[in-house]
C-alpha positions in Angstrom: -24.0 -11.3 -7.9 -25.5 -8.5 -10.0 -28.7 -8.9 -8.0 -26.9 -7.4 -5.0 -26.7 -4.1 -6.8 -29.7 -4.2 -9.2 -33.2 -5.5 -8.8 -35.1 -4.7 -12.0 -35.2 -7.6 -14.5 -34.8 -5.3 -17.5 -31.6 -3.8 -16.0 -30.2 -7.2 -15.2 -30.9 -8.4 -18.7 -29.2 -5.4 -20.2 -26.2 -5.9 -18.0 -25.8 -9.5 -18.9 -26.0 -8.8 -22.6 -23.1 -7.4 -24.6 -19.6 -8.5 -25.2 -18.9 -8.8 -21.5 -22.3 -10.0 -20.5 -21.1 -13.4 -19.3 -18.5 -11.8 -17.1 -20.7 -9.1 -15.4 -21.5 -11.2 -12.4 -17.8 -11.9 -11.8 -17.1 -8.2 -12.2 -19.8 -7.4 -9.7 -18.3 -9.9 -7.3 -14.9 -8.1 -7.8 -16.4 -4.8 -6.6 -18.1 -6.5 -3.7 -14.9 -8.2 -2.5 -13.0 -4.9 -2.6 -15.6 -3.3 -0.4 -16.9 -0.7 -2.8 -19.8 1.4 -1.7 -23.0 0.2 -3.5 -23.4 3.5 -5.4 -19.8 3.4 -6.6 -20.0 -0.2 -7.7 -23.3 0.4 -9.6 -21.7 3.3 -11.4 -18.7 1.2 -12.5 -20.9 -1.6 -13.6 -23.1 0.7 -15.6 -20.0 2.1 -17.4 -18.7 -1.3 -18.1 -22.1 -2.4 -19.4 -22.2 0.6 -21.7 -18.8 -0.4 -23.2 -19.9 -4.0 -23.4 -22.8 -3.1 -25.7 -20.5 -0.9 -27.8 -18.0 -3.7 -28.1 -20.8 -6.2 -29.0 -21.8 -4.0 -31.9 -18.2 -4.1 -33.3 -17.0 -7.6 -32.5 -20.0 -9.6 -31.3 -18.9 -12.2 -28.7 -15.4 -12.4 -29.9 -12.2 -11.1 -28.2 -12.1 -7.3 -27.7 -9.2 -5.6 -29.5 -7.5 -2.4 -28.6 -8.9 -0.7 -31.7 -12.4 -1.2 -30.3 -11.4 0.2 -26.9 -9.7 3.2 -28.4 -12.7 3.9 -30.7 -15.0 3.8 -27.6 -12.7 6.1 -25.6 -12.5 8.5 -28.5 -16.2 8.8 -28.6 -16.1 10.9 -25.5 -15.7 14.6 -26.2 -14.5 15.6 -22.7 -11.8 14.3 -20.4 -13.8 13.5 -17.3 -16.1 10.7 -18.8 -13.2 9.4 -20.8 -11.0 9.0 -17.6 -14.0 7.4 -15.8 -14.4 4.9 -18.6 -10.7 4.1 -18.6 -10.9 3.4 -14.8 -13.9 1.2 -15.3 -12.3 -0.8 -18.1 -9.2 -1.4 -16.0 -11.5 -3.3 -13.6 -13.0 -5.3 -16.4 -9.5 -6.2 -17.7 -8.4 -7.3 -14.3 -11.4 -9.6 -13.8 -11.7 -10.9 -17.4 -8.3 -10.5 -19.1 -9.2 -13.4 -21.5 -11.9 -11.2 -23.1 -9.4 -8.6 -24.3 -6.7 -9.0 -27.0 -3.4 -7.9 -25.4 -1.7 -5.2 -27.4 2.0 -4.6 -27.9 3.3 -2.1 -25.4 3.5 1.4 -26.8 5.7 4.3 -25.9 3.8 7.0 -24.0 4.9 10.4 -22.9 3.8 9.9 -19.3 4.1 6.2 -18.1 2.5 7.1 -14.8 -0.6 8.8 -16.3 -2.9 5.7 -16.3 -2.0 4.8 -12.7 -2.5 8.4 -11.5 -5.8 8.6 -13.4 -6.9 5.4 -11.6 -5.7 6.9 -8.3 -7.7 10.1 -8.9 -10.8 8.0 -9.6 -10.2 6.1 -6.4 -9.9 9.3 -4.4 -13.2 10.6 -5.9 -15.3 7.4 -6.1 -14.1 5.5 -3.1 -12.8 8.2 -0.7 -15.3 10.8 -1.8 -12.8 13.6 -2.1 -13.6 16.8 -4.0 -11.1 18.0 -6.8 -9.5 20.6 -4.5 -8.7 17.9 -1.9 -7.4 15.5 -4.5 -4.9 17.9 -6.1 -2.4 17.9 -3.3 -2.6 14.1 -2.9 -2.1 13.5 -6.6 0.9 15.8 -6.6 2.4 13.9 -3.6 1.9 10.6 -5.5 3.5 12.1 -8.6 6.5 13.2 -6.6 6.9 9.8 -5.0 6.8 8.1 -8.4 9.3 10.7 -9.8 11.7 10.0 -6.9 11.4 6.2 -7.4 12.1 6.4 -11.1 15.0 8.8 -10.6 16.6 6.9 -7.7 15.7 3.3 -8.8 15.2 3.2 -12.6 13.3 0.2 -13.7 12.0 -0.6 -10.2 8.5 -2.2 -10.3 5.9 -1.0 -7.8 5.4 -4.6 -6.7 9.0 -4.8 -5.5 9.1 -1.5 -3.6 10.3 -2.1 0.0 9.9 -0.4 3.3 13.5 0.9 2.9 12.5 2.6 -0.4 9.5 4.2 1.3 11.5 5.5 4.2 14.1 7.0 1.9 11.4 8.7 -0.2 9.8 10.1 2.9 13.2 11.4 4.2 13.9 13.0 0.9 10.5 14.7 0.8 10.8 15.9 4.4 14.2 17.4 3.5 12.4 19.7 1.0 9.7 20.7 3.4 10.2 24.0 5.3 7.4 23.8 7.8 5.7 21.3 10.1 2.5 21.7 8.1 4.1 20.8 4.8 6.0 17.9 6.4 2.8 16.5 7.8 1.0 17.0 4.5 3.8 15.3 2.5 3.8 12.2 4.7 0.0 12.1 4.6 0.0 12.2 0.8 2.5 9.4 0.5 0.6 7.3 3.1 -2.6 7.7 1.1 -0.9 6.7 -2.1 0.6 3.6 -0.6 -2.7 2.5 0.8 -4.2 2.8 -2.7 -1.4 0.7 -4.2 -2.2 -2.1 -1.7 -6.0 -1.7 -2.2 -5.6 -1.8 -6.0 -3.4 -4.9 -6.0 -0.2 -3.1 -7.0 1.6 -4.2 -3.9 0.9 -7.2 -1.6 1.8 -5.2 1.5 0.3 -2.0 3.0 3.5 0.0 3.1 1.6 3.0 4.5 2.3 1.5 7.9 6.0 2.2 7.7 5.5 6.0 7.1 6.1 7.8 10.3 3.0 9.1 12.0 4.9 12.0 13.6 7.5 13.9 11.7 10.2 16.2 12.9 12.9 18.3 11.4 15.1 16.2 9.1 18.6 15.9 10.4 17.7 16.7 14.0 19.0 14.0 16.3 16.5 11.7 17.9 16.5 11.0 21.7 
């Protein structure tokens, strides 16, 4: 499957070496099945291969522990490449979970940070949005998650229903003063829900239940 993205023998040999070398064709197939653009898939595969060689130098062909992952991520001196590496490794974990040693869950200050980081990367790499365009959508996603955690503590994303979505939309519309902000709010929620389905966090595309046209909350419908 790697031949779909790369043609040079030296590159293919390098990709198939390392701690994840035996899984790289499966990972390439994963990106193909998700419909990634070729340039985006190649970028992800290159990032995973870079980590694969780093891991091989520390654990050989054995299981990859969290300490190795953390050491690799800490090698980045700026946030942008570190976040990109996290997103790439999430794909590798999803395709080849047996290659990683599961760690005990840890308490984090922001439980939604990894998901929102992945969402931001999706908006950039898959949707091609610039940072300014992503900011509003990420804020909309954050507000949706905050509403869900406040109104339905412990609710898993996989079990969110259409009723939950409609209630969240109604709440967000009640806080929007103009038609433009109401339209933006529903658009942001719709984009986030499409991402959840695309990323495998929900089996349904709940974006379909978000109203396409919004009015003033509380106004009677004909």
